[in-house]
C-alpha positions as CSV (number, residue, x, y, z in Angstrom):
1,M,-136.3,85.3,-142.8
2,S,-138.9,87.5,-144.5
3,L,-138.3,91.2,-144.0
4,A,-140.1,92.4,-147.1
5,N,-142.8,94.2,-145.1
6,V,-140.4,96.1,-142.8
7,L,-139.9,98.8,-145.4
8,Q,-138.5,101.4,-143.0
9,L,-135.6,99.2,-141.8
10,R,-132.3,101.1,-142.0
11,F,-129.8,98.8,-140.3
12,L,-129.7,95.0,-140.3
13,S,-127.2,92.6,-138.6
14,V,-127.4,88.8,-139.2
15,A,-123.9,88.3,-137.7
16,G,-123.3,84.8,-136.5
17,T,-126.6,83.5,-137.9
18,A,-126.4,80.0,-139.4
19,D,-128.4,78.4,-142.2
20,I,-129.5,81.5,-143.9
21,D,-131.3,80.9,-147.2
22,W,-129.3,83.5,-149.2
23,D,-131.4,83.3,-152.3
24,S,-134.5,84.2,-150.3
25,A,-132.6,86.8,-148.3
26,G,-131.5,88.5,-151.5
27,E,-135.0,88.7,-152.8
28,N,-136.3,90.3,-149.6
29,W,-133.5,92.6,-148.7
30,T,-133.2,94.1,-152.1
31,S,-136.8,95.4,-151.5
32,L,-135.8,97.5,-148.5
33,P,-135.5,101.0,-149.9
34,Y,-133.9,102.6,-146.8
35,L,-131.4,99.9,-145.8
36,E,-128.1,101.7,-145.1
37,G,-126.1,99.2,-143.1
38,L,-125.8,95.4,-143.4
39,D,-123.6,93.1,-141.2
40,V,-123.1,89.6,-142.5
41,S,-120.0,88.8,-140.3
42,R,-119.5,85.2,-139.2
43,T,-121.9,83.8,-141.7
44,N,-121.5,81.4,-144.6
45,V,-122.5,83.9,-147.3
46,D,-120.9,83.1,-150.6
47,P,-119.3,85.6,-153.0
48,E,-122.0,85.5,-155.6
49,N,-124.9,86.3,-153.2
50,F,-122.8,88.8,-151.4
51,T,-122.0,90.7,-154.5
52,M,-125.6,90.6,-155.7
53,L,-126.7,92.2,-152.4
54,V,-124.1,94.9,-152.5
55,V,-124.9,95.8,-156.1
56,S,-128.6,95.6,-155.8
57,I,-129.4,97.6,-152.7
58,D,-129.0,101.1,-153.9
59,S,-129.4,102.7,-150.4
60,L,-126.7,100.6,-148.9
61,K,-123.7,102.5,-147.5
62,V,-121.8,100.2,-145.2
63,V,-121.4,96.4,-145.3
64,C,-119.5,94.5,-142.5
65,M,-118.1,91.1,-143.4
66,F,-115.6,90.0,-140.8
67,N,-114.8,86.4,-140.5
68,C,-116.7,85.1,-143.5
69,P,-114.5,82.2,-144.8
70,A,-116.0,82.0,-148.3
71,L,-115.6,85.8,-148.8
72,E,-112.0,85.8,-147.5
73,E,-111.0,83.4,-150.3
74,D,-112.2,85.8,-153.0
75,P,-110.5,89.2,-152.9
76,A,-112.9,90.5,-155.6
77,V,-115.7,90.9,-153.0
78,Y,-113.8,93.9,-151.7
79,N,-114.6,95.7,-155.0
80,S,-116.9,98.2,-153.2
81,H,-119.3,99.0,-156.0
82,G,-119.7,102.4,-154.3
83,K,-120.3,100.9,-150.8
84,M,-118.0,100.9,-147.8
85,T,-117.0,97.3,-147.0
86,L,-115.4,96.5,-143.6
87,G,-113.4,93.3,-143.3
88,F,-109.9,91.9,-142.5
89,S,-108.4,93.0,-145.9
90,N,-109.6,96.6,-145.7
91,D,-108.4,99.4,-143.5
92,T,-111.5,100.3,-141.6
93,F,-110.4,103.8,-140.6
94,K,-109.5,104.6,-144.3
95,V,-112.8,103.1,-145.6
96,L,-115.0,105.1,-143.2
97,S,-113.0,108.3,-143.7
98,S,-114.7,108.7,-147.1
99,M,-117.7,110.0,-145.1
100,F,-115.5,112.8,-143.6
101,P,-113.8,114.5,-146.6
102,D,-112.5,117.3,-144.3
103,T,-110.7,115.0,-141.9
104,N,-106.9,115.5,-141.4
105,N,-106.4,112.2,-139.7
106,E,-108.1,108.9,-140.6
107,Q,-107.4,107.5,-137.2
108,A,-109.3,110.3,-135.6
109,I,-112.6,110.1,-137.5
110,F,-114.5,108.6,-134.6
111,S,-113.3,111.2,-132.1
112,D,-113.9,114.0,-134.7
113,W,-117.4,112.8,-135.3
114,R,-118.1,112.5,-131.5
115,N,-116.8,116.0,-130.9
116,G,-119.0,117.4,-133.6
117,S,-116.3,118.7,-135.9
118,N,-117.3,116.3,-138.7
119,K,-121.0,115.9,-138.1
120,N,-123.2,116.2,-141.2
121,G,-126.7,115.5,-139.8
122,V,-128.8,113.0,-138.0
123,N,-128.5,110.3,-140.7
124,L,-124.7,110.2,-140.2
125,D,-125.0,110.1,-136.5
126,D,-127.3,107.1,-136.7
127,L,-125.0,105.3,-139.2
128,M,-121.8,105.9,-137.2
129,S,-123.5,104.8,-134.0
130,W,-124.5,101.6,-135.7
131,V,-121.0,101.2,-137.1
132,E,-119.6,101.5,-133.5
133,W,-122.1,98.8,-132.3
134,I,-121.4,96.2,-135.0
135,L,-117.6,96.8,-135.0
136,S,-117.3,96.4,-131.2
137,H,-119.4,93.2,-131.4
138,A,-117.4,91.8,-134.4
139,L,-114.0,92.5,-132.8
140,L,-115.1,90.9,-129.5
141,R,-116.2,87.7,-131.2
142,I,-113.0,87.6,-133.3
143,A,-110.9,88.0,-130.1
144,E,-112.9,85.3,-128.3
145,A,-112.4,82.9,-131.2
146,N,-108.6,83.5,-131.1
147,L,-108.3,83.0,-134.8
148,T,-104.9,82.3,-136.2
149,G,-103.2,84.4,-138.9
150,L,-104.6,87.7,-137.6
151,D,-101.6,89.2,-135.9
152,Q,-101.1,91.8,-138.5
153,F,-104.7,92.8,-138.5
154,W,-104.6,93.3,-134.7
155,L,-101.4,95.3,-134.9
156,D,-102.4,97.4,-137.9
157,Q,-106.0,98.3,-136.9
158,G,-107.7,95.9,-134.5
159,A,-106.0,97.4,-131.4
160,G,-106.6,100.9,-132.6
161,L,-110.3,100.2,-133.3
162,L,-110.9,98.8,-129.8
163,L,-109.2,101.7,-128.1
164,T,-111.3,104.1,-130.2
165,L,-114.5,102.2,-129.4
166,L,-113.7,102.4,-125.7
167,Q,-114.4,106.2,-126.0
168,S,-117.9,105.6,-127.4
169,S,-120.9,107.1,-125.6
170,Q,-122.7,103.8,-125.9
171,D,-122.4,101.6,-122.8
172,D,-122.6,98.3,-124.8
173,V,-119.9,99.4,-127.2
174,Q,-117.5,100.4,-124.4
175,E,-118.1,97.2,-122.5
176,W,-117.6,95.0,-125.6
177,A,-114.5,96.9,-126.6
178,A,-113.0,96.5,-123.1
179,T,-113.7,92.8,-123.1
180,G,-112.2,92.5,-126.6
181,L,-109.0,94.2,-125.4
182,A,-108.7,92.0,-122.3
183,T,-109.2,88.9,-124.5
184,F,-107.2,89.6,-127.6
185,V,-103.9,90.3,-125.8
186,V,-104.0,86.9,-124.0
187,V,-102.5,84.1,-126.1
188,N,-102.6,81.4,-123.4
189,D,-105.7,81.4,-121.2
190,I,-104.1,79.0,-118.6
191,S,-101.0,81.0,-117.8
192,I,-102.4,84.3,-118.9
193,K,-99.5,84.8,-121.2
194,V,-99.9,88.1,-123.2
195,D,-98.6,88.9,-126.7
196,A,-95.9,91.5,-126.5
197,G,-96.6,92.9,-129.9
198,R,-100.3,93.4,-129.2
199,V,-99.6,95.0,-125.9
200,K,-97.2,97.4,-127.7
201,A,-99.9,98.3,-130.1
202,I,-102.1,99.3,-127.2
203,R,-99.3,101.2,-125.5
204,K,-98.7,103.1,-128.7
205,G,-102.2,104.5,-128.4
206,G,-101.2,106.0,-125.0
207,D,-104.4,105.0,-123.4
208,V,-103.4,103.9,-119.9
209,Q,-105.2,106.9,-118.4
210,L,-108.3,106.1,-120.5
211,L,-108.4,102.6,-119.0
212,L,-107.9,103.9,-115.5
213,R,-110.8,106.4,-116.0
214,L,-113.1,103.6,-117.2
215,T,-112.6,101.7,-113.9
216,R,-114.3,104.6,-112.1
217,F,-117.5,104.3,-114.1
218,L,-120.7,103.5,-112.2
219,N,-121.6,100.8,-114.9
220,E,-120.3,97.7,-113.1
221,G,-120.0,95.7,-116.3
222,L,-117.8,98.3,-117.9
223,Q,-115.8,98.8,-114.6
224,L,-115.2,95.0,-114.4
225,E,-114.0,94.7,-118.0
226,A,-111.8,97.8,-117.8
227,T,-110.2,96.3,-114.6
228,K,-109.7,93.0,-116.4
229,V,-108.0,94.8,-119.3
230,I,-105.5,96.5,-116.9
231,A,-105.0,93.2,-115.0
232,N,-104.2,91.2,-118.1
233,L,-102.1,93.9,-119.7
234,S,-100.1,94.3,-116.5
235,A,-98.7,90.8,-117.0
236,N,-96.5,92.6,-119.6
237,P,-93.5,94.3,-117.7
238,A,-93.5,97.4,-120.0
239,F,-97.3,98.0,-119.5
240,A,-97.0,97.3,-115.8
241,R,-94.4,100.1,-115.5
242,S,-96.8,102.4,-117.4
243,V,-99.7,101.5,-115.1
244,G,-97.5,101.9,-112.0
245,G,-96.2,105.2,-113.2
246,E,-99.6,106.7,-113.9
247,G,-101.3,106.0,-110.5
248,G,-102.6,102.5,-111.4
249,I,-101.6,100.9,-108.1
250,T,-103.8,103.3,-106.1
251,V,-106.7,102.8,-108.5
252,L,-106.4,99.0,-108.3
253,A,-106.1,99.0,-104.5
254,S,-109.3,101.0,-104.4
255,L,-111.1,98.6,-106.8
256,A,-110.0,95.7,-104.6
257,K,-112.4,97.1,-102.0
258,S,-115.4,96.8,-104.4
259,T,-118.5,95.1,-103.1
260,N,-118.5,93.4,-106.5
261,R,-116.5,90.2,-105.9
262,F,-115.5,89.9,-109.6
263,V,-114.2,93.5,-109.7
264,A,-112.2,92.9,-106.5
265,E,-110.7,89.7,-107.9
266,E,-109.6,91.3,-111.1
267,A,-108.1,94.3,-109.2
268,A,-106.2,92.0,-106.8
269,G,-105.0,90.0,-109.8
270,G,-103.8,93.3,-111.4
271,L,-101.8,94.1,-108.3
272,W,-100.4,90.7,-108.4
273,N,-99.2,91.2,-111.9
274,L,-97.8,94.6,-111.1
275,S,-95.7,93.1,-108.3
276,A,-93.7,91.1,-110.8
277,G,-91.9,94.3,-111.9
278,D,-89.1,95.6,-109.6
279,K,-90.2,99.2,-110.0
280,N,-93.7,98.4,-108.8
281,M,-92.9,95.8,-106.2
282,E,-92.6,97.9,-103.0
283,R,-95.6,100.2,-103.9
284,A,-97.8,97.2,-104.8
285,A,-96.9,95.5,-101.5
286,G,-97.6,98.7,-99.6
287,A,-101.0,99.1,-101.3
288,L,-102.0,95.6,-100.4
289,A,-100.7,96.0,-96.9
290,N,-103.0,99.0,-96.4
291,L,-105.9,97.1,-98.0
292,A,-105.6,93.9,-96.0
293,A,-105.1,95.9,-92.8
294,D,-108.6,97.3,-93.3
295,E,-110.7,94.8,-91.3
296,K,-113.7,95.6,-93.6
297,Y,-112.0,94.2,-96.7
298,S,-109.0,92.1,-95.6
299,M,-110.7,88.7,-95.2
300,E,-113.3,89.2,-98.0
301,V,-110.6,90.0,-100.5
302,A,-108.0,87.6,-99.2
303,A,-110.6,84.8,-99.4
304,V,-110.6,84.9,-103.2
305,G,-106.9,83.9,-103.0
306,A,-105.4,86.6,-105.2
307,L,-104.1,88.9,-102.4
308,V,-102.2,86.3,-100.5
309,A,-101.0,84.6,-103.7
310,M,-99.7,88.1,-104.7
311,L,-97.9,88.5,-101.3
312,A,-96.4,85.0,-101.7
313,N,-95.3,86.0,-105.2
314,L,-93.7,89.2,-103.8
315,T,-91.7,87.3,-101.2
316,S,-90.4,84.7,-103.7
317,H,-90.0,87.0,-106.6
318,G,-87.1,85.7,-108.7
319,D,-85.8,83.7,-105.6
320,S,-84.0,86.9,-104.7
321,N,-83.1,87.5,-101.1
322,T,-82.9,91.2,-101.9
323,N,-86.6,91.2,-102.9
324,N,-87.5,89.4,-99.7
325,V,-85.8,92.2,-97.8
326,M,-87.6,94.9,-99.7
327,V,-91.0,93.4,-99.1
328,G,-90.3,92.5,-95.5
329,Q,-89.2,96.1,-94.7
330,E,-92.3,97.6,-96.3
331,D,-94.5,99.1,-93.7
332,G,-97.5,96.9,-92.8
333,V,-96.6,93.8,-94.8
334,I,-95.7,91.7,-91.7
335,D,-99.0,92.9,-90.0
336,V,-100.9,91.9,-93.1
337,L,-99.4,88.4,-93.1
338,I,-100.3,88.0,-89.4
339,L,-103.8,89.1,-90.2
340,L,-104.1,86.5,-93.0
341,I,-102.7,83.8,-90.8
342,C,-105.9,84.2,-88.8
343,S,-108.1,83.6,-91.8
344,Q,-110.8,80.9,-91.7
345,H,-109.7,79.7,-95.1
346,D,-106.9,77.1,-95.4
347,A,-105.7,78.4,-98.7
348,V,-105.3,81.9,-97.3
349,R,-103.4,80.7,-94.2
350,Q,-101.2,78.4,-96.4
351,E,-100.1,81.3,-98.6
352,A,-99.5,83.6,-95.6
353,A,-97.3,80.9,-94.0
354,T,-95.4,80.4,-97.3
355,A,-94.7,84.2,-97.4
356,F,-93.4,84.0,-93.8
357,W,-91.1,81.2,-94.8
358,H,-89.6,83.2,-97.7
359,L,-89.2,86.3,-95.6
360,S,-87.4,84.5,-92.8
361,N,-84.4,84.0,-95.1
362,D,-83.2,87.4,-94.1
363,A,-82.1,88.3,-90.6
364,R,-83.7,91.8,-90.6
365,N,-87.0,90.3,-91.6
366,R,-86.7,87.6,-88.8
367,E,-86.3,90.4,-86.2
368,R,-89.3,92.3,-87.6
369,I,-91.5,89.2,-87.6
370,A,-90.5,88.5,-84.0
371,L,-91.2,92.1,-82.9
372,H,-94.7,92.1,-84.7
373,G,-95.8,88.8,-83.1
374,G,-95.3,86.6,-86.1
375,V,-93.9,83.6,-84.2
376,E,-96.8,83.6,-81.8
377,A,-99.2,83.8,-84.7
378,L,-97.6,80.7,-86.3
379,V,-97.7,78.8,-83.0
380,A,-101.4,79.6,-82.6
381,L,-102.0,78.4,-86.2
382,A,-100.1,75.2,-85.5
383,Q,-102.4,74.5,-82.6
384,L,-105.4,74.9,-84.9
385,C,-104.2,72.9,-87.9
386,V,-103.8,69.4,-86.6
387,Y,-106.7,68.3,-88.8
388,A,-106.0,70.8,-91.6
389,S,-104.7,69.9,-95.1
390,L,-101.3,68.3,-95.3
391,R,-100.1,71.2,-97.5
392,L,-101.0,73.7,-94.7
393,Q,-99.4,71.6,-92.1
394,E,-96.1,71.5,-94.1
395,R,-96.1,75.3,-94.4
396,V,-96.9,75.8,-90.7
397,V,-94.0,73.4,-89.7
398,G,-91.6,74.9,-92.2
399,A,-92.1,78.6,-91.6
400,P,-90.7,78.7,-88.0
401,W,-87.5,76.8,-88.9
402,G,-86.1,79.9,-90.6
403,L,-87.3,82.1,-87.8
404,S,-85.5,80.0,-85.1
405,V,-82.2,81.5,-86.2
406,S,-83.2,84.8,-84.6
407,E,-82.2,85.3,-81.0
408,A,-85.5,87.1,-80.4
409,N,-87.4,84.1,-81.6
410,R,-85.3,81.4,-79.9
411,Y,-87.3,80.9,-76.7
412,T,-90.7,81.1,-78.5
413,Q,-89.3,78.6,-81.0
414,I,-88.4,76.1,-78.3
415,S,-92.0,76.3,-77.1
416,Y,-93.2,75.8,-80.6
417,L,-91.0,72.7,-81.1
418,S,-92.2,71.3,-77.8
419,F,-95.7,71.6,-79.0
420,L,-94.9,69.8,-82.2
421,A,-93.3,67.0,-80.3
């Protein structure tokens, strides 16, 4: 790794690079007269070589050293020698604030710099832009590794840094920060269980509106990651209430119409998570009803499974008959389910039939289903699913039993049972 001839180099990142010859690197890098920033995160650099580099490169201003196991075992490496060292054991905001002696709030140094109130020339702009880049990348990799023992780091500064980086003017930085946020709050990838303390740290930043604004960006990568952040965080009831209260249901319903399948999936998943909260349930159901009623989007979005799974979740929420009534009486929900019953996908039809089954536990819902043609739709489905999956057949057979209690359904039900016989 010879860089001796690149004399004008100002910023260098070897983050994540394995098998570096640190003796050779030291000889070459100390010959770079303009080197201001060095990132050795996720490398095996040892304390001796690290200290030699920091001391020997006079032009060096910032050194990033996140997730370097050998360095974390030796607190002495944080002895800055006049350089700003960024790592788990240092407060990044406080360290960087030394470049802004007039700042009144260490947490606001990035926004002050971007707004121009603390700019001191082109060199500082270049350095801070590089710091944003390496920090966003480092935090993303840390979140993806799901390292243990970092709860306090995330609560004290990690969440705040990611939220700050979301406001960067650099697309890569924003996208990495959004991905980092979506990743670090999830402590169980299978069940998408989120950490309440980490969600609280994000809510403390009061940036629900920021996340919603990012979903409107034309950059599809950033839009996707911002939508994923909202979807994951909405698994937390407190955050879901904040999203619902600040117009998030409307935003997600719009995103579920995206021509980008992945954005649509994340948006539908977000609405599903929002439906778990009582205060959001009816509005989420209504938003999905309007969405699925739009022929242009209903089948495409339903086919990914999230929308119908969400509707089934609404109708079985907490096994509460009260919730079934709330959902069944919401305008358009019955029509949506009838529409989804006609899907070409077994999984979609199965979930719609399941939702009918749950809704039929209430007399008022049974009457609405009958009036909207739900029984006929199920009969038609039964005629088509003789060779369908066993699970779908079970749901199609089960759904009308609850409906048969309704007087309005009784004669249609007799025809249905005759068909099954």
